[in-house]
Biotite code that builds the C-alpha atoms (Angstrom):
import biotite.structure as struc

atoms = struc.array([
    struc.Atom([99.920, 75.817, 106.303], chain_id="A", res_id=1, res_name="MET", atom_name="CA", element="C"),
    struc.Atom([100.666, 77.617, 110.205], chain_id="A", res_id=2, res_name="ASP", atom_name="CA", element="C"),
    struc.Atom([100.440, 80.853, 110.453], chain_id="A", res_id=3, res_name="LEU", atom_name="CA", element="C"),
    struc.Atom([103.539, 83.128, 111.927], chain_id="A", res_id=4, res_name="TYR", atom_name="CA", element="C"),
    struc.Atom([102.703, 86.368, 113.676], chain_id="A", res_id=5, res_name="PRO", atom_name="CA", element="C"),
    struc.Atom([105.521, 87.991, 113.957], chain_id="A", res_id=6, res_name="ALA", atom_name="CA", element="C"),
    struc.Atom([106.716, 90.362, 116.527], chain_id="A", res_id=7, res_name="ILE", atom_name="CA", element="C"),
    struc.Atom([110.200, 92.396, 115.590], chain_id="A", res_id=8, res_name="ASP", atom_name="CA", element="C"),
    struc.Atom([111.977, 93.713, 118.873], chain_id="A", res_id=9, res_name="LEU", atom_name="CA", element="C"),
    struc.Atom([113.788, 96.949, 119.330], chain_id="A", res_id=10, res_name="ARG", atom_name="CA", element="C"),
    struc.Atom([115.011, 98.707, 122.414], chain_id="A", res_id=11, res_name="GLY", atom_name="CA", element="C"),
    struc.Atom([111.804, 96.097, 123.460], chain_id="A", res_id=12, res_name="GLY", atom_name="CA", element="C"),
    struc.Atom([109.112, 98.060, 121.878], chain_id="A", res_id=13, res_name="GLN", atom_name="CA", element="C"),
    struc.Atom([107.152, 96.469, 119.042], chain_id="A", res_id=14, res_name="CYS", atom_name="CA", element="C"),
    struc.Atom([108.811, 98.208, 115.826], chain_id="A", res_id=15, res_name="VAL", atom_name="CA", element="C"),
    struc.Atom([108.625, 96.975, 111.812], chain_id="A", res_id=16, res_name="ARG", atom_name="CA", element="C"),
    struc.Atom([111.295, 97.781, 109.317], chain_id="A", res_id=17, res_name="LEU", atom_name="CA", element="C"),
    struc.Atom([111.130, 98.337, 105.400], chain_id="A", res_id=18, res_name="TYR", atom_name="CA", element="C"),
    struc.Atom([113.348, 96.041, 103.905], chain_id="A", res_id=19, res_name="GLN", atom_name="CA", element="C"),
    struc.Atom([115.272, 95.677, 106.821], chain_id="A", res_id=20, res_name="GLY", atom_name="CA", element="C"),
    struc.Atom([116.288, 99.348, 106.784], chain_id="A", res_id=21, res_name="ASP", atom_name="CA", element="C"),
    struc.Atom([116.782, 100.704, 110.502], chain_id="A", res_id=22, res_name="PHE", atom_name="CA", element="C"),
    struc.Atom([116.235, 103.938, 109.271], chain_id="A", res_id=23, res_name="ALA", atom_name="CA", element="C"),
    struc.Atom([112.462, 103.312, 108.212], chain_id="A", res_id=24, res_name="GLN", atom_name="CA", element="C"),
    struc.Atom([111.555, 102.069, 110.945], chain_id="A", res_id=25, res_name="GLU", atom_name="CA", element="C"),
    struc.Atom([107.922, 102.385, 112.582], chain_id="A", res_id=26, res_name="THR", atom_name="CA", element="C"),
    struc.Atom([106.606, 101.761, 116.290], chain_id="A", res_id=27, res_name="VAL", atom_name="CA", element="C"),
    struc.Atom([103.565, 99.397, 116.664], chain_id="A", res_id=28, res_name="TYR", atom_name="CA", element="C"),
    struc.Atom([103.819, 99.196, 120.235], chain_id="A", res_id=29, res_name="GLY", atom_name="CA", element="C"),
    struc.Atom([105.451, 99.079, 123.312], chain_id="A", res_id=30, res_name="ASP", atom_name="CA", element="C"),
    struc.Atom([103.671, 95.853, 125.534], chain_id="A", res_id=31, res_name="ASP", atom_name="CA", element="C"),
    struc.Atom([104.880, 92.889, 123.510], chain_id="A", res_id=32, res_name="PRO", atom_name="CA", element="C"),
    struc.Atom([104.107, 90.751, 125.415], chain_id="A", res_id=33, res_name="VAL", atom_name="CA", element="C"),
    struc.Atom([100.451, 91.454, 125.363], chain_id="A", res_id=34, res_name="ALA", atom_name="CA", element="C"),
    struc.Atom([100.424, 91.709, 121.551], chain_id="A", res_id=35, res_name="GLN", atom_name="CA", element="C"),
    struc.Atom([101.989, 87.792, 121.646], chain_id="A", res_id=36, res_name="ALA", atom_name="CA", element="C"),
    struc.Atom([98.898, 87.157, 123.476], chain_id="A", res_id=37, res_name="ARG", atom_name="CA", element="C"),
    struc.Atom([96.204, 88.270, 121.347], chain_id="A", res_id=38, res_name="LEU", atom_name="CA", element="C"),
    struc.Atom([98.341, 86.371, 118.776], chain_id="A", res_id=39, res_name="PHE", atom_name="CA", element="C"),
    struc.Atom([98.008, 82.667, 120.775], chain_id="A", res_id=40, res_name="ALA", atom_name="CA", element="C"),
    struc.Atom([94.137, 84.125, 122.038], chain_id="A", res_id=41, res_name="ASP", atom_name="CA", element="C"),
    struc.Atom([93.444, 84.258, 118.273], chain_id="A", res_id=42, res_name="ALA", atom_name="CA", element="C"),
    struc.Atom([94.311, 80.747, 117.325], chain_id="A", res_id=43, res_name="GLY", atom_name="CA", element="C"),
    struc.Atom([98.055, 81.491, 116.263], chain_id="A", res_id=44, res_name="SER", atom_name="CA", element="C"),
    struc.Atom([100.080, 77.769, 115.931], chain_id="A", res_id=45, res_name="ALA", atom_name="CA", element="C"),
    struc.Atom([103.721, 79.886, 116.662], chain_id="A", res_id=46, res_name="TRP", atom_name="CA", element="C"),
    struc.Atom([104.533, 83.145, 116.650], chain_id="A", res_id=47, res_name="ILE", atom_name="CA", element="C"),
    struc.Atom([108.038, 84.526, 114.902], chain_id="A", res_id=48, res_name="HIS", atom_name="CA", element="C"),
    struc.Atom([110.268, 86.849, 117.120], chain_id="A", res_id=49, res_name="VAL", atom_name="CA", element="C"),
    struc.Atom([113.421, 89.282, 115.572], chain_id="A", res_id=50, res_name="VAL", atom_name="CA", element="C"),
    struc.Atom([115.784, 90.534, 118.178], chain_id="A", res_id=51, res_name="ASP", atom_name="CA", element="C"),
    struc.Atom([116.591, 93.142, 116.085], chain_id="A", res_id=52, res_name="LEU", atom_name="CA", element="C"),
    struc.Atom([119.609, 94.714, 118.180], chain_id="A", res_id=53, res_name="ASP", atom_name="CA", element="C"),
    struc.Atom([121.237, 91.356, 119.033], chain_id="A", res_id=54, res_name="ALA", atom_name="CA", element="C"),
    struc.Atom([120.667, 90.982, 115.141], chain_id="A", res_id=55, res_name="ALA", atom_name="CA", element="C"),
    struc.Atom([122.741, 94.669, 114.365], chain_id="A", res_id=56, res_name="ARG", atom_name="CA", element="C"),
    struc.Atom([124.902, 94.360, 116.899], chain_id="A", res_id=57, res_name="THR", atom_name="CA", element="C"),
    struc.Atom([125.303, 91.007, 118.900], chain_id="A", res_id=58, res_name="GLY", atom_name="CA", element="C"),
    struc.Atom([124.017, 92.031, 122.137], chain_id="A", res_id=59, res_name="GLU", atom_name="CA", element="C"),
    struc.Atom([121.436, 90.395, 123.107], chain_id="A", res_id=60, res_name="PRO", atom_name="CA", element="C"),
    struc.Atom([119.170, 92.957, 125.480], chain_id="A", res_id=61, res_name="VAL", atom_name="CA", element="C"),
    struc.Atom([115.596, 91.663, 124.458], chain_id="A", res_id=62, res_name="ASN", atom_name="CA", element="C"),
    struc.Atom([116.472, 88.319, 126.012], chain_id="A", res_id=63, res_name="ARG", atom_name="CA", element="C"),
    struc.Atom([114.238, 89.079, 128.676], chain_id="A", res_id=64, res_name="PRO", atom_name="CA", element="C"),
    struc.Atom([110.990, 90.272, 126.412], chain_id="A", res_id=65, res_name="VAL", atom_name="CA", element="C"),
    struc.Atom([111.648, 86.949, 124.530], chain_id="A", res_id=66, res_name="ILE", atom_name="CA", element="C"),
    struc.Atom([111.521, 85.338, 127.672], chain_id="A", res_id=67, res_name="ALA", atom_name="CA", element="C"),
    struc.Atom([108.274, 86.947, 129.099], chain_id="A", res_id=68, res_name="SER", atom_name="CA", element="C"),
    struc.Atom([107.048, 86.164, 125.963], chain_id="A", res_id=69, res_name="ILE", atom_name="CA", element="C"),
    struc.Atom([107.919, 82.720, 125.776], chain_id="A", res_id=70, res_name="ALA", atom_name="CA", element="C"),
    struc.Atom([106.079, 81.831, 129.442], chain_id="A", res_id=71, res_name="GLY", atom_name="CA", element="C"),
    struc.Atom([103.061, 84.050, 128.891], chain_id="A", res_id=72, res_name="ALA", atom_name="CA", element="C"),
    struc.Atom([102.028, 82.705, 125.926], chain_id="A", res_id=73, res_name="VAL", atom_name="CA", element="C"),
    struc.Atom([101.388, 78.789, 125.165], chain_id="A", res_id=74, res_name="GLY", atom_name="CA", element="C"),
    struc.Atom([102.281, 78.603, 122.042], chain_id="A", res_id=75, res_name="VAL", atom_name="CA", element="C"),
    struc.Atom([105.386, 78.217, 120.814], chain_id="A", res_id=76, res_name="PRO", atom_name="CA", element="C"),
    struc.Atom([107.828, 80.651, 119.421], chain_id="A", res_id=77, res_name="ILE", atom_name="CA", element="C"),
    struc.Atom([110.633, 81.441, 117.316], chain_id="A", res_id=78, res_name="GLN", atom_name="CA", element="C"),
    struc.Atom([112.773, 83.119, 117.352], chain_id="A", res_id=79, res_name="THR", atom_name="CA", element="C"),
    struc.Atom([116.475, 84.438, 115.812], chain_id="A", res_id=80, res_name="GLY", atom_name="CA", element="C"),
    struc.Atom([118.328, 87.259, 115.702], chain_id="A", res_id=81, res_name="GLY", atom_name="CA", element="C"),
    struc.Atom([122.377, 87.289, 116.853], chain_id="A", res_id=82, res_name="GLY", atom_name="CA", element="C"),
    struc.Atom([122.359, 83.783, 117.228], chain_id="A", res_id=83, res_name="VAL", atom_name="CA", element="C"),
    struc.Atom([126.020, 83.288, 116.615], chain_id="A", res_id=84, res_name="ARG", atom_name="CA", element="C"),
    struc.Atom([126.951, 81.011, 118.974], chain_id="A", res_id=85, res_name="ASP", atom_name="CA", element="C"),
    struc.Atom([126.212, 77.583, 121.334], chain_id="A", res_id=86, res_name="ASP", atom_name="CA", element="C"),
    struc.Atom([126.081, 80.415, 123.629], chain_id="A", res_id=87, res_name="GLU", atom_name="CA", element="C"),
    struc.Atom([123.025, 82.591, 122.012], chain_id="A", res_id=88, res_name="ALA", atom_name="CA", element="C"),
    struc.Atom([120.994, 79.731, 121.062], chain_id="A", res_id=89, res_name="ALA", atom_name="CA", element="C"),
    struc.Atom([121.303, 77.505, 124.396], chain_id="A", res_id=90, res_name="ASP", atom_name="CA", element="C"),
    struc.Atom([120.167, 80.443, 126.192], chain_id="A", res_id=91, res_name="ALA", atom_name="CA", element="C"),
    struc.Atom([117.262, 81.545, 124.113], chain_id="A", res_id=92, res_name="LEU", atom_name="CA", element="C"),
    struc.Atom([116.339, 77.520, 124.441], chain_id="A", res_id=93, res_name="LEU", atom_name="CA", element="C"),
    struc.Atom([117.042, 77.618, 128.454], chain_id="A", res_id=94, res_name="ALA", atom_name="CA", element="C"),
    struc.Atom([114.463, 80.822, 128.504], chain_id="A", res_id=95, res_name="ALA", atom_name="CA", element="C"),
    struc.Atom([111.813, 78.675, 126.988], chain_id="A", res_id=96, res_name="GLY", atom_name="CA", element="C"),
    struc.Atom([111.730, 78.900, 122.626], chain_id="A", res_id=97, res_name="VAL", atom_name="CA", element="C"),
    struc.Atom([111.118, 76.237, 120.807], chain_id="A", res_id=98, res_name="ALA", atom_name="CA", element="C"),
    struc.Atom([113.135, 76.978, 118.036], chain_id="A", res_id=99, res_name="ARG", atom_name="CA", element="C"),
    struc.Atom([115.829, 79.123, 117.358], chain_id="A", res_id=100, res_name="VAL", atom_name="CA", element="C"),
    struc.Atom([116.580, 80.881, 114.244], chain_id="A", res_id=101, res_name="VAL", atom_name="CA", element="C"),
    struc.Atom([120.646, 81.195, 112.564], chain_id="A", res_id=102, res_name="VAL", atom_name="CA", element="C"),
    struc.Atom([121.470, 83.180, 109.911], chain_id="A", res_id=103, res_name="GLY", atom_name="CA", element="C"),
    struc.Atom([124.530, 84.658, 108.738], chain_id="A", res_id=104, res_name="THR", atom_name="CA", element="C"),
    struc.Atom([126.791, 82.673, 110.781], chain_id="A", res_id=105, res_name="ALA", atom_name="CA", element="C"),
    struc.Atom([125.332, 79.443, 109.085], chain_id="A", res_id=106, res_name="ALA", atom_name="CA", element="C"),
    struc.Atom([127.443, 80.248, 106.274], chain_id="A", res_id=107, res_name="LEU", atom_name="CA", element="C"),
    struc.Atom([130.353, 81.895, 107.911], chain_id="A", res_id=108, res_name="ASP", atom_name="CA", element="C"),
    struc.Atom([130.763, 78.455, 109.969], chain_id="A", res_id=109, res_name="ALA", atom_name="CA", element="C"),
    struc.Atom([128.020, 76.270, 108.109], chain_id="A", res_id=110, res_name="PRO", atom_name="CA", element="C"),
    struc.Atom([129.739, 73.007, 110.216], chain_id="A", res_id=111, res_name="ASP", atom_name="CA", element="C"),
    struc.Atom([129.138, 75.006, 113.872], chain_id="A", res_id=112, res_name="TRP", atom_name="CA", element="C"),
    struc.Atom([125.307, 75.656, 112.255], chain_id="A", res_id=113, res_name="ALA", atom_name="CA", element="C"),
    struc.Atom([124.532, 71.611, 111.462], chain_id="A", res_id=114, res_name="ALA", atom_name="CA", element="C"),
    struc.Atom([126.716, 70.545, 114.988], chain_id="A", res_id=115, res_name="SER", atom_name="CA", element="C"),
    struc.Atom([123.518, 72.903, 116.576], chain_id="A", res_id=116, res_name="LEU", atom_name="CA", element="C"),
    struc.Atom([121.268, 71.522, 114.357], chain_id="A", res_id=117, res_name="ALA", atom_name="CA", element="C"),
    struc.Atom([122.232, 68.157, 114.974], chain_id="A", res_id=118, res_name="GLN", atom_name="CA", element="C"),
    struc.Atom([122.364, 68.057, 119.029], chain_id="A", res_id=119, res_name="ARG", atom_name="CA", element="C"),
    struc.Atom([118.665, 70.120, 118.866], chain_id="A", res_id=120, res_name="HIS", atom_name="CA", element="C"),
    struc.Atom([116.605, 68.341, 116.852], chain_id="A", res_id=121, res_name="PRO", atom_name="CA", element="C"),
    struc.Atom([114.254, 70.512, 115.957], chain_id="A", res_id=122, res_name="GLY", atom_name="CA", element="C"),
    struc.Atom([114.801, 73.217, 117.151], chain_id="A", res_id=123, res_name="LYS", atom_name="CA", element="C"),
    struc.Atom([117.049, 74.599, 115.173], chain_id="A", res_id=124, res_name="VAL", atom_name="CA", element="C"),
    struc.Atom([115.973, 76.699, 111.539], chain_id="A", res_id=125, res_name="VAL", atom_name="CA", element="C"),
    struc.Atom([118.344, 78.169, 108.952], chain_id="A", res_id=126, res_name="LEU", atom_name="CA", element="C"),
    struc.Atom([117.370, 81.541, 108.109], chain_id="A", res_id=127, res_name="GLY", atom_name="CA", element="C"),
    struc.Atom([117.605, 82.491, 104.542], chain_id="A", res_id=128, res_name="LEU", atom_name="CA", element="C"),
    struc.Atom([117.514, 86.181, 103.295], chain_id="A", res_id=129, res_name="ASP", atom_name="CA", element="C"),
    struc.Atom([118.015, 86.506, 99.943], chain_id="A", res_id=130, res_name="VAL", atom_name="CA", element="C"),
    struc.Atom([117.883, 89.764, 97.316], chain_id="A", res_id=131, res_name="ARG", atom_name="CA", element="C"),
    struc.Atom([116.279, 88.367, 94.474], chain_id="A", res_id=132, res_name="GLY", atom_name="CA", element="C"),
    struc.Atom([117.988, 85.456, 94.028], chain_id="A", res_id=133, res_name="ARG", atom_name="CA", element="C"),
    struc.Atom([121.879, 85.892, 96.373], chain_id="A", res_id=134, res_name="GLU", atom_name="CA", element="C"),
    struc.Atom([121.732, 85.261, 99.525], chain_id="A", res_id=135, res_name="VAL", atom_name="CA", element="C"),
    struc.Atom([122.285, 88.349, 101.949], chain_id="A", res_id=136, res_name="ALA", atom_name="CA", element="C"),
    struc.Atom([124.107, 88.088, 105.270], chain_id="A", res_id=137, res_name="VAL", atom_name="CA", element="C"),
    struc.Atom([124.892, 90.522, 108.362], chain_id="A", res_id=138, res_name="ARG", atom_name="CA", element="C"),
    struc.Atom([121.289, 92.078, 109.209], chain_id="A", res_id=139, res_name="GLY", atom_name="CA", element="C"),
    struc.Atom([120.792, 91.926, 105.072], chain_id="A", res_id=140, res_name="TRP", atom_name="CA", element="C"),
    struc.Atom([123.252, 94.616, 104.118], chain_id="A", res_id=141, res_name="VAL", atom_name="CA", element="C"),
    struc.Atom([125.881, 92.439, 102.281], chain_id="A", res_id=142, res_name="GLU", atom_name="CA", element="C"),
    struc.Atom([125.977, 90.016, 99.971], chain_id="A", res_id=143, res_name="GLY", atom_name="CA", element="C"),
    struc.Atom([127.391, 86.714, 100.240], chain_id="A", res_id=144, res_name="SER", atom_name="CA", element="C"),
    struc.Atom([128.133, 86.171, 96.284], chain_id="A", res_id=145, res_name="GLY", atom_name="CA", element="C"),
    struc.Atom([125.810, 82.800, 96.364], chain_id="A", res_id=146, res_name="GLN", atom_name="CA", element="C"),
    struc.Atom([122.176, 81.654, 94.910], chain_id="A", res_id=147, res_name="ASP", atom_name="CA", element="C"),
    struc.Atom([119.526, 80.341, 97.104], chain_id="A", res_id=148, res_name="ILE", atom_name="CA", element="C"),
    struc.Atom([119.287, 77.036, 95.155], chain_id="A", res_id=149, res_name="ALA", atom_name="CA", element="C"),
    struc.Atom([123.032, 76.184, 95.794], chain_id="A", res_id=150, res_name="GLU", atom_name="CA", element="C"),
    struc.Atom([122.900, 77.432, 99.234], chain_id="A", res_id=151, res_name="VAL", atom_name="CA", element="C"),
    struc.Atom([119.594, 75.716, 99.761], chain_id="A", res_id=152, res_name="ALA", atom_name="CA", element="C"),
    struc.Atom([120.732, 72.493, 98.801], chain_id="A", res_id=153, res_name="ALA", atom_name="CA", element="C"),
    struc.Atom([123.918, 72.836, 100.434], chain_id="A", res_id=154, res_name="ARG", atom_name="CA", element="C"),
    struc.Atom([122.336, 72.812, 103.987], chain_id="A", res_id=155, res_name="PHE", atom_name="CA", element="C"),
    struc.Atom([119.052, 70.330, 103.151], chain_id="A", res_id=156, res_name="ASP", atom_name="CA", element="C"),
    struc.Atom([120.437, 67.158, 104.810], chain_id="A", res_id=157, res_name="ASP", atom_name="CA", element="C"),
    struc.Atom([122.458, 68.742, 107.470], chain_id="A", res_id=158, res_name="ALA", atom_name="CA", element="C"),
    struc.Atom([119.303, 68.628, 110.019], chain_id="A", res_id=159, res_name="GLY", atom_name="CA", element="C"),
    struc.Atom([117.834, 71.823, 110.110], chain_id="A", res_id=160, res_name="PHE", atom_name="CA", element="C"),
    struc.Atom([113.549, 71.789, 111.081], chain_id="A", res_id=161, res_name="ALA", atom_name="CA", element="C"),
    struc.Atom([112.951, 74.347, 108.826], chain_id="A", res_id=162, res_name="ALA", atom_name="CA", element="C"),
    struc.Atom([114.728, 76.946, 105.960], chain_id="A", res_id=163, res_name="PHE", atom_name="CA", element="C"),
    struc.Atom([112.996, 80.623, 106.736], chain_id="A", res_id=164, res_name="VAL", atom_name="CA", element="C"),
    struc.Atom([113.239, 82.324, 103.231], chain_id="A", res_id=165, res_name="VAL", atom_name="CA", element="C"),
    struc.Atom([112.815, 86.208, 103.469], chain_id="A", res_id=166, res_name="THR", atom_name="CA", element="C"),
    struc.Atom([112.282, 87.948, 99.479], chain_id="A", res_id=167, res_name="GLN", atom_name="CA", element="C"),
    struc.Atom([114.213, 90.959, 101.004], chain_id="A", res_id=168, res_name="ILE", atom_name="CA", element="C"),
    struc.Atom([112.881, 92.903, 97.494], chain_id="A", res_id=169, res_name="HIS", atom_name="CA", element="C"),
    struc.Atom([108.988, 92.753, 99.080], chain_id="A", res_id=170, res_name="VAL", atom_name="CA", element="C"),
    struc.Atom([109.699, 92.578, 102.089], chain_id="A", res_id=171, res_name="ASP", atom_name="CA", element="C"),
    struc.Atom([107.081, 95.433, 104.416], chain_id="A", res_id=172, res_name="GLY", atom_name="CA", element="C"),
    struc.Atom([105.659, 96.267, 101.317], chain_id="A", res_id=173, res_name="ALA", atom_name="CA", element="C"),
    struc.Atom([102.823, 95.047, 100.512], chain_id="A", res_id=174, res_name="GLY", atom_name="CA", element="C"),
    struc.Atom([102.886, 93.638, 97.338], chain_id="A", res_id=175, res_name="THR", atom_name="CA", element="C"),
    struc.Atom([103.132, 90.070, 97.468], chain_id="A", res_id=176, res_name="GLY", atom_name="CA", element="C"),
    struc.Atom([105.131, 87.196, 97.984], chain_id="A", res_id=177, res_name="PRO", atom_name="CA", element="C"),
    struc.Atom([108.172, 85.521, 95.556], chain_id="A", res_id=178, res_name="ASP", atom_name="CA", element="C"),
    struc.Atom([106.031, 82.720, 94.356], chain_id="A", res_id=179, res_name="LEU", atom_name="CA", element="C"),
    struc.Atom([108.366, 81.359, 92.121], chain_id="A", res_id=180, res_name="ASP", atom_name="CA", element="C"),
    struc.Atom([110.992, 81.175, 94.774], chain_id="A", res_id=181, res_name="LEU", atom_name="CA", element="C"),
    struc.Atom([109.271, 79.092, 97.216], chain_id="A", res_id=182, res_name="TYR", atom_name="CA", element="C"),
    struc.Atom([108.347, 77.047, 94.343], chain_id="A", res_id=183, res_name="ALA", atom_name="CA", element="C"),
    struc.Atom([111.245, 75.934, 93.087], chain_id="A", res_id=184, res_name="GLU", atom_name="CA", element="C"),
    struc.Atom([112.757, 75.396, 96.577], chain_id="A", res_id=185, res_name="LEU", atom_name="CA", element="C"),
    struc.Atom([109.864, 73.611, 97.270], chain_id="A", res_id=186, res_name="LEU", atom_name="CA", element="C"),
    struc.Atom([110.463, 71.058, 94.105], chain_id="A", res_id=187, res_name="ASP", atom_name="CA", element="C"),
    struc.Atom([113.882, 70.810, 94.810], chain_id="A", res_id=188, res_name="SER", atom_name="CA", element="C"),
    struc.Atom([115.103, 69.848, 98.716], chain_id="A", res_id=189, res_name="VAL", atom_name="CA", element="C"),
    struc.Atom([113.092, 68.467, 101.539], chain_id="A", res_id=190, res_name="GLU", atom_name="CA", element="C"),
    struc.Atom([113.230, 70.436, 104.575], chain_id="A", res_id=191, res_name="THR", atom_name="CA", element="C"),
    struc.Atom([110.252, 72.181, 105.487], chain_id="A", res_id=192, res_name="ASP", atom_name="CA", element="C"),
    struc.Atom([110.892, 75.563, 103.866], chain_id="A", res_id=193, res_name="VAL", atom_name="CA", element="C"),
    struc.Atom([108.523, 78.707, 105.458], chain_id="A", res_id=194, res_name="ILE", atom_name="CA", element="C"),
    struc.Atom([107.822, 81.469, 103.345], chain_id="A", res_id=195, res_name="ALA", atom_name="CA", element="C"),
    struc.Atom([108.739, 85.500, 104.409], chain_id="A", res_id=196, res_name="SER", atom_name="CA", element="C"),
    struc.Atom([107.611, 89.240, 102.977], chain_id="A", res_id=197, res_name="GLY", atom_name="CA", element="C"),
    struc.Atom([105.540, 90.789, 100.579], chain_id="A", res_id=198, res_name="GLY", atom_name="CA", element="C"),
    struc.Atom([102.170, 89.851, 102.713], chain_id="A", res_id=199, res_name="VAL", atom_name="CA", element="C"),
    struc.Atom([99.919, 92.450, 102.316], chain_id="A", res_id=200, res_name="GLY", atom_name="CA", element="C"),
    struc.Atom([96.049, 90.459, 103.046], chain_id="A", res_id=201, res_name="GLY", atom_name="CA", element="C"),
    struc.Atom([94.586, 87.561, 102.579], chain_id="A", res_id=202, res_name="ALA", atom_name="CA", element="C"),
    struc.Atom([95.298, 86.806, 99.261], chain_id="A", res_id=203, res_name="ALA", atom_name="CA", element="C"),
    struc.Atom([98.369, 86.940, 99.203], chain_id="A", res_id=204, res_name="HIS", atom_name="CA", element="C"),
    struc.Atom([98.307, 83.366, 102.020], chain_id="A", res_id=205, res_name="LEU", atom_name="CA", element="C"),
    struc.Atom([95.980, 81.575, 99.722], chain_id="A", res_id=206, res_name="ARG", atom_name="CA", element="C"),
    struc.Atom([98.152, 81.782, 96.642], chain_id="A", res_id=207, res_name="SER", atom_name="CA", element="C"),
    struc.Atom([101.340, 80.345, 99.047], chain_id="A", res_id=208, res_name="LEU", atom_name="CA", element="C"),
    struc.Atom([98.792, 78.298, 100.381], chain_id="A", res_id=209, res_name="VAL", atom_name="CA", element="C"),
    struc.Atom([97.562, 77.132, 96.197], chain_id="A", res_id=210, res_name="ARG", atom_name="CA", element="C"),
    struc.Atom([101.545, 76.509, 95.763], chain_id="A", res_id=211, res_name="LEU", atom_name="CA", element="C"),
    struc.Atom([101.183, 73.075, 97.930], chain_id="A", res_id=212, res_name="GLY", atom_name="CA", element="C"),
    struc.Atom([98.151, 71.955, 95.096], chain_id="A", res_id=213, res_name="GLU", atom_name="CA", element="C"),
    struc.Atom([101.208, 70.606, 92.738], chain_id="A", res_id=214, res_name="ASP", atom_name="CA", element="C"),
    struc.Atom([103.739, 69.618, 95.330], chain_id="A", res_id=215, res_name="ARG", atom_name="CA", element="C"),
    struc.Atom([104.331, 69.890, 98.768], chain_id="A", res_id=216, res_name="ARG", atom_name="CA", element="C"),
    struc.Atom([102.871, 72.738, 100.390], chain_id="A", res_id=217, res_name="PRO", atom_name="CA", element="C"),
    struc.Atom([104.715, 74.979, 102.805], chain_id="A", res_id=218, res_name="LEU", atom_name="CA", element="C"),
    struc.Atom([105.273, 74.570, 105.935], chain_id="A", res_id=219, res_name="ALA", atom_name="CA", element="C"),
    struc.Atom([104.493, 78.323, 106.830], chain_id="A", res_id=220, res_name="GLY", atom_name="CA", element="C"),
    struc.Atom([104.010, 81.958, 106.650], chain_id="A", res_id=221, res_name="ALA", atom_name="CA", element="C"),
    struc.Atom([105.291, 84.508, 108.313], chain_id="A", res_id=222, res_name="ILE", atom_name="CA", element="C"),
    struc.Atom([103.584, 87.354, 108.374], chain_id="A", res_id=223, res_name="VAL", atom_name="CA", element="C"),
    struc.Atom([104.079, 91.251, 110.391], chain_id="A", res_id=224, res_name="GLY", atom_name="CA", element="C"),
    struc.Atom([103.764, 94.612, 109.056], chain_id="A", res_id=225, res_name="LYS", atom_name="CA", element="C"),
    struc.Atom([100.041, 93.599, 107.741], chain_id="A", res_id=226, res_name="ALA", atom_name="CA", element="C"),
    struc.Atom([99.086, 92.363, 110.949], chain_id="A", res_id=227, res_name="LEU", atom_name="CA", element="C"),
    struc.Atom([100.102, 95.673, 112.722], chain_id="A", res_id=228, res_name="TYR", atom_name="CA", element="C"),
    struc.Atom([99.242, 98.351, 109.702], chain_id="A", res_id=229, res_name="ASP", atom_name="CA", element="C"),
    struc.Atom([95.386, 97.411, 109.350], chain_id="A", res_id=230, res_name="GLY", atom_name="CA", element="C"),
    struc.Atom([95.337, 95.700, 106.069], chain_id="A", res_id=231, res_name="SER", atom_name="CA", element="C"),
    struc.Atom([94.966, 91.850, 107.187], chain_id="A", res_id=232, res_name="LEU", atom_name="CA", element="C"),
    struc.Atom([93.168, 91.313, 110.940], chain_id="A", res_id=233, res_name="THR", atom_name="CA", element="C"),
    struc.Atom([94.728, 88.325, 112.300], chain_id="A", res_id=234, res_name="ILE", atom_name="CA", element="C"),
    struc.Atom([91.081, 85.678, 112.333], chain_id="A", res_id=235, res_name="ASP", atom_name="CA", element="C"),
    struc.Atom([91.284, 86.706, 108.711], chain_id="A", res_id=236, res_name="ASP", atom_name="CA", element="C"),
    struc.Atom([95.060, 85.739, 107.840], chain_id="A", res_id=237, res_name="ALA", atom_name="CA", element="C"),
    struc.Atom([94.744, 82.586, 110.146], chain_id="A", res_id=238, res_name="LEU", atom_name="CA", element="C"),
    struc.Atom([91.950, 81.839, 107.444], chain_id="A", res_id=239, res_name="ALA", atom_name="CA", element="C"),
    struc.Atom([93.186, 82.431, 104.955], chain_id="A", res_id=240, res_name="ALA", atom_name="CA", element="C"),
    struc.Atom([96.103, 80.336, 105.901], chain_id="A", res_id=241, res_name="ALA", atom_name="CA", element="C"),
    struc.Atom([94.065, 77.195, 106.503], chain_id="A", res_id=242, res_name="SER", atom_name="CA", element="C"),
    struc.Atom([92.365, 77.942, 103.537], chain_id="A", res_id=243, res_name="SER", atom_name="CA", element="C"),
    struc.Atom([92.035, 74.411, 100.805], chain_id="A", res_id=244, res_name="THR", atom_name="CA", element="C"),
])
């Protein structure tokens, strides 16, 4: 299972939000490029970057920072936030990122999202943020009224490189991932699944790895806050993610 250390950008700084709440923001650094180099030098296979400003307003104010990150490290960058049209996706890919994550826009315009995935094979990921079982949209502010299993099944043959599935209830809490949700998805869809939310220590990553003992494994796990607040070192996280 690949580890995806996360860098969330707001105003060019590395931040973390608690359960997506912009009013509960913690700033962890003002040099995201240096942070990305730290993750890459430790051996990360991927780095996950989120443009929180673009996710909220649609304005790609952090795109130059993302381009700098992509140019500074030798590992692929997966990035999301505000990818709502061809221009945004094409600009990020041209800036050097390996994969873009499409969220709310895919539920609003599923045919467009599928066409984007087909135009850029292997480079478009579907972000599915869930509160319980309901898929949330527009920066987690609204509920879609749609169940995660139904949405995942509907997009399973659309050509996405992976589904990034975030359980909002545990995001930033460090209390453990929603193992039942990921087991269900691994059993029901063929698209790769990347887990996000809830990892607070190495044991949580090992529990995600163990899901692959009885089924196909998770493709990856995104870890953010635990790497910044001292709960988990990048070395320990990489070791746990690759454990068998």
